[in-house]
C-alpha positions, 0 to 999 in steps of 0.5 A: 097397194101397200099400207102407209105406215108413216107420213109427213104432211106439209112439214116445215122446219127452220132453225134460228131466229129472224134474219139469221134463221135457216129454213131446212125445208118447207111444206115437205110431203113424204109417205112411207109404206110397209115392207119397203126399203127407202133411201134418202140421199143428200150431202151433209147439211141438206136436212137428212138427219132433221127429216129423220128426227121429225119422222122418229118423233124426236123433234117437232115440225114448225108446220105440218103433221107427222102421221104414224099408222093413221094416228096424228101425232101433233097433239101427243105429249112427250110421254105418249111420243116416248112410248110410241118410239119405244114400242113401234119405232127402231133407230140405228145411227152411225155410231153404235152407241153400245154400252161398254159395261154391258154384254152384247145380249144385255145391250140388245135387250136394253129397250125392254129393260128401259120399258120395264123400269118405267112400268111400260107394257111389253115382253118379259125379260126372258122373252126379250132375251130369247128374241135377242138370241134369235136376232143374233143368230139371224145376223150370223152373230150367235157366238157373241151374246156374252162378249163385251162390245170391246171384244167385237169388230166394228161391223159386228157392233153395228149389226148388234145395234141393228139387233137392238133396234129390232128387239121390239119388232118395230113397224118402222126402222129409221137409220141415220148413216148406219154404215158411215164408220164401216168399210165397204164389205161391212157396209154392204152387209148392213144394206143387205140386212136392212133390205131383208128386214123390209122384205122378210118381216114387212117393216118399213125401213127409211135410211138417210145416207150419202153412200150411193151404193145403198141405191142398189138395195133400195126399193125407193131412192129420194134425193134431198135438194134445196129442202125438197125430196126428188124421187129417182125414176125406176 
């Protein structure tokens, strides 16, 4: 049985106060295993992004616990949570969020630059740049390292963002509508990249989306309905 790398245990989340509050989900359980590509489907407003924010330690549940590689996170301070995000988690969003004044390679190595600036342990910049070039080549973008983001297509920019997310070899990659701004062909390339990441490198990938095409690439498909997760039968 595959190793469990991320787990939500009985998490609840609501926004607002008293009668005006909105219960996003209640007592939700979710297990993520290594070397798996899991897709969570649901319409806008169903709680998909809220779930990802909690799994990625960017928000805290009102109740319950997020457990990362067997380590409880409830009592971790913000500095420890930030360190865990930087070293063990990768993120890719609908918008690539590349910094326009930096080259492609500089954008990809930004996590290493931030870690170095904050005095955190990690690879040297030379090693990070080597890793960035390796990722670009793996994703068919070897010609791009010295270009600016404005000189790249939308599909290329999103794959560059994926390279940035993979720089520190994350245990878990969390993807929030990563193909929302892409055409069908480029979107399917991202799905294929994420599947290859899970199966080839052993990372756990969790993607939230409303794009049903993603189901054909996933190992598991879950649907967010009325604050609960329902898994599709295989």
